[in-house]
N, C-alpha and C positions, 0 to 999 in steps of 0.2 A: 521743763518751759515753762516761761512766765503767761498765765492765762490768759492775759490781755495782747500776749505778742503780737494778734493777727490785725489789731487795728488799734494805732497809736491814740493815748488818750483825747488829743484835739479832736482824732476823725469821729469819737461818740459825742464830746461834747457840742463839736459844730453842729454834727447831724441833729442831735436832740434840741438844740437853739433854734435851728432850722423849722424842725418839726413844730415846734409850738407858734411860731411867728406865722408860717404856712397853717397852723390851726387856727389863728386869730387870737390867742393870747398873746393880752401884752405883756412887753419885757418887765421884770421885777428882778431889783438886784438880789432880792433873797434867793428868788429860786433859781436866779444864773449862779449865785453861790454855792448852792444845793449843785447845782449840776455840772459846776465845775470842779468841787469838790469829790461828787462819784465819779465825773470822768478818769480821776488820778490814780482810782484804787482798782487794787491786783485783783481782790475778791468782795466780799458782801459785809456791808458795814448796817449796824442799826440804827434809828432813827435820833438816837442818844448819841450814837458814838459821832453822826453828821452833826448835831449841834455842838456838841463838846467841841469837837474840832475847830468849827467856825468860831465858835466862843476864844477860843484858844488862837486864833488868828487877828481877833480884835473886831472881828464882825459881828453883830447885834442881829443875829437871826433867832428867832421865839423859835422853841419845838413845835408848837402850833404850826407854824409857819413849813416847817422841816414837814411833817405828817401832810400836810397840806400839796406842799411840791409831790412829794413821794407819790400820794394816790393819784395826783395829774401823772405822774410819769408810768405810773403802772397802769390807769385807764388808757394811754396811748401805746402802749405796748413798748415803753421806752427803758423801763427796767425790768429784771429776775426779782420777784417774790421770793423768799424761802423761810419758811415756816420752820425756824430752829428748835422749835416747842417750848413748853414751858409757857406762852404767850410772847415767846423772843421772835418777831420777823426782823429779817435780812433783807437789804437792798443790793444791787447790782448793778450795772450798765447790760441792758439787752442790745449785743453789738450787731449794727444793719447787716453786715455780712452772714448773722447766724452761728460766728464762733461762738464757743461756749465751755464750760467746766461744768465738772460736777462737784459734791460735797461730801465729805465725811464730818459727821460732830460726834462728839466726846460725850458722853450722858452725865459723864462725871467733871470733868470741869466745864464744859458749853466749846471748849476750842472746835472752830470750825477751820477746814482744812480743803483747797480747791485739789482737782486732780482731773484728769486727762486720761482716757483708756481711748485708744483705737477699734480694740477687738470689743469692746462693751456698744461703742458707736457700731459697728460691725453689724451686732449680734441683735441690735435695736432696728437696725434698716432690714435683715433678715427676717426679725418677727414681726415687722411691716407687711411684707412682700407676703408670708403666711397668713395673718390676720386679714391680707385685702385690704386693708384700711391705708391712707397717704396719712402716715404722722410727719407734721410741720413742726414738732417742737416737744420736747419731754425735759424732766430735770429726773435726775438720780441722786438722792439724798441717802447715805449708807451712815447709819448710826450704831455705835458701840465706844468702845474705850481705848484711847491715842495711849499710846507708846507709852509717854512721861508719866501720865496715870496706872498703865498696867504696872509699870515699875516700879513705882511708889508703893505698889502691894495694891489697889485698890481693884474690890470686886471687879470682874468681866462682867458678870449677870447685871442686866437692865433692871433699873430699879422695881422693886416689887417683883421680883424675879421670884419663884420659890425653888428650893432645890436641894 
């Protein structure tokens, strides 16, 4: 299932540009380029990946501008931040309808894979009730070794693990 299937890319892009406008932020071609690129992603990307893709498209948007745009989008809760470890932060659209997915991160190759699991969502909802806490958002990141690294003979233990 496509993790972005619940909302077409233009829905998030349009919502985000409207939110920025209503919040009083002047339109900028660089910020719009970042928003439009994010709106086309299936999963999370780094600021460097965004800057590189924009450069490949012939858009002259510097990495500092990309970071400023992402910081603003994060402040306005328009993107989700994913700390992939080792100082790598990834971003993806925070869909207006709350639809989301979770992530698997390979600690060997760094691959990030999106996944959805209805039973996990049900377990989180049940936990919310047991804890008597209204959970209005959550992030699930599972770390380990992807199938490709495992099949290549990579040690399945986390770096620094003893045994």
